[in-house]
N, C-alpha and C positions, 0 to 999 in steps of 0.2 A: 518497423511500425513507426507511424508519425506520432508526434506529440498528442494531437487530438485523439487519435484512436487509443492511445495508452491512458489518457485521462478519462477515457469513457469507461474505462475498469474501475474507476473510483466513483463511489455514489454515497450521498448524504441522505438519510432517511431519519426523521426525528423519532420513529418508531424503533430504530435498531441502534443499540449502542449509544442511546442518548444523543443521537444525531451526530456522532463524530463520523468522520470520512473512513470508509471501509472498502474493502475489496468486494466487487460486485458478486452478489450470490453467496457472501460469506458474512461471518459476524466478527471477522478479523480486521482490526484497525490499522489504518496507516501508521499510527503512533507506535504499535507494537513492532512493525516491521522496521520501521526506521532505529527504534531503540535497540533492536537486535543488531543491527547493523553497527550501530555506535558502540556496541560492547564487543564486536570483534566478530560477529556473525558473518557467514557468507551466503551467498545464494543457495549454494549446494545445502548447508547446515539448516537454513531456514524451510528450504523445500523438503528436507528430511522430517523437521519437526511439524510442517503443515503440508502433506504430501498432494492436497487439492490445489495447492498453489502452482502457478506456472511462474517461468522467469519473466514474462512479460507482466505479471501481477506485481512482481517485486520491483521491478523498472517503474511501473506505474506508481507505486507508492512512493518512491524516491522523488521521481518527478513532480508529483503533486506536492509533496513537501517544499521541493525547491521553489516551485512556482509561488506556493504560499509566503514563504520567506521573502521572496524578491518584492513582494508588496507591502512588507512591513518597513 
């Protein structure tokens, strides 16, 4: 999947989670996914905790975070 397609899985809506970036169709923030990985979480453990997530959702969250940091 291309960067562009992955990034389409991330949405920002001021009415959902105070406008934080989330996985499309959920209320799960990019922040939560990145934090879980920072503390040693794996794709498998995150998918176990949030069975509605796909591997691409997790990749999208990480890519989004990386792209945002690249602009700081």
